[in-house]
Steps between C-alpha positions, in 0.01 A plus 500: 500500500805459726645239264445728197668790678801281584517367142493853359755639745739219406434544126547878516834474682808616305721212376219246560397390152270209410771235530632623835142542630439132431831407663403685816161330515667163441743571785265662754162358383285813554529860377497637854778265612703604196447868586611435858818335368591778253731689742723192511494436124825599332481578130845546356595865454190646669375588845232273652176548300255748654132424423249784461277580795157353553337842445657531155379157396151565639480814284585286196230248593239774550587666167470168316166411659360843410586430136308172519819293497600209716818320601611143437815374671716204414370333818137512383334197343348732234845607371525424123625145476720535191657818634571328833722250314737778389815533714458879513125501563393839643431474875200736476264566211242777474201437278187677383224259405443134579826327609346160422553580131877484560478123551351427158716372216641808331704591196709816473481714187768769467656704224594837360359825637534657155326202344370492146126494435539143375686396815230646725229323298683170542534559877132587545375208293736255667394617847133463408552145370705401807241619751230327299705183548500547879833674560560834667723756330771685694667814367666816624246775425747682276427660165488291185490120530420497873197724459374296204536176698298643790227624267476157341460324833262737681176359358541195726466594867803398703717423199689832485801541732712815496839518671605859559828661604372772736239534773132440436444876511772577243377354169754513218477602223230757583284404203452153652330624819155397375634164384663432840173581678306266271746217559473563875121456472490201264834334568792586724783754509814396689814679617782482754521877542334682792231759435651831393790340307539663159661250261859566399741292291610284793142390572431342161724191538292415810183541293650271236575240769134495598390438141753220457425341837121505473496349151532139387654636180586831337410615147723766343358716220737757346811549713818676398836354600552732800140518621361445847273239345799268465572547871156358573565211261834423665341508845224265384754261351697511826184398687460203268207649307431434132600785265291580193574753228300636208719523188533830317669649197878543544470839333340641818746538794208444738506134397871429542474400866193282458646334190819435695294321767370270227857435395576399859211253518190699593170353381397658171159652570238595244184416695370400842521136392880525488503623861251245632686210341828589672381600848571254783210373716398748765563369854190441710444742786625351826239397751435691819652212697820523295511875559461456873773236506726733300443783749762773484797279422471463122764766418774282650441232241655711225846531652668167575447138409318301763704188427753606762224528758370158407851359523524626856175329593621170353854502636464660845397254775174610667668538837743755352245717316427719801760688694599347831464715809870453563603648165639855501245769415739737327312485170637834378859372525410174331317685223805720446720191459258353245500821297881516504519138385251563219688808376827304505345225288330726246658668198372681193422163340145379580482217754187289565362547850499124559874484424560790737310323779712187454821701540384711795475233772201685648134395485316592177245714685778706662677545165180608324427752775852641469467518120179701531671746735808528277281577200310761698833656596611510136796262541369226270270472202249218455463381141223295338525128558606521865854630434694768687800721427685777675342839427685702238 
């Protein structure tokens, strides 16, 4: 319980989003150690982050448990494996139902809220065929295509997954209350929002991120050019997921976005067979021994290349790898010099971390530690592929 409380306090702290949460865990290794270090963390343009009190977080936990919900943190072995791979994976998930269902191979089905009757029939039939083939179906519990996809998947226990924007006690839209309860009994409902959170516009992109992150691929059925459905598709593509689209008549504006996805290379989808043929193999669940070896340090693997660390092991003589007792202990001053050197070397053009290490004349481990702190402070930005730039 103590670890959950610390995870939640850190996650509910202003200016501590998913990426920065992972950075803090990578730097300080445990949620409580990260909380203890918050007063010294400088985030550019803000005061030191102030986490909520333990009492406030305990009230959230109690409210969730009373609703029948439970928490899964990024440090738990049961955290959804595909979602864990996303660089902005939510630190804390709240679910209603069996969380084991979140580690099955899933496909997202999303589309228009004001869907046509034909579009909803396609979504329901496609969901039914996909769950019959052994996949779970993830959608957003909205009107139209989402609702049809859930209805098509519910006849197979555990195969319906609903990602929602608000708290478990704030179903939206109201007409889907019964549907949410049924999914909670037969499948699983998942959210990032605490109990009591009524969904507003800013919550839906987070909901879309859950759909994209949980799914091995995303099927789009009827999406206009400016729809939120395309946000989900872009997120899924950014996570390296396969994008599928059902073609529609160009005379209906609800098909313009989905047809445009086909133009950009999405898999043309008319049946479940089209989806199954294009999906990558689902990774096997890691063993308990692998999970114990991973411990709480997995978030750090998503930030910097480990080649620099390996280079240090290969090039540093064993007798020099530990600090001599005669060396000065002024680590803060040394760390300040490293940060100044890094900022001098960086520009607004991306630079590989390995190249930066070669120019710094400090050990790779010291440079990587300084980079983590600089990113936490908002002075640099880490890009995919182990590259860094000065923050805009």
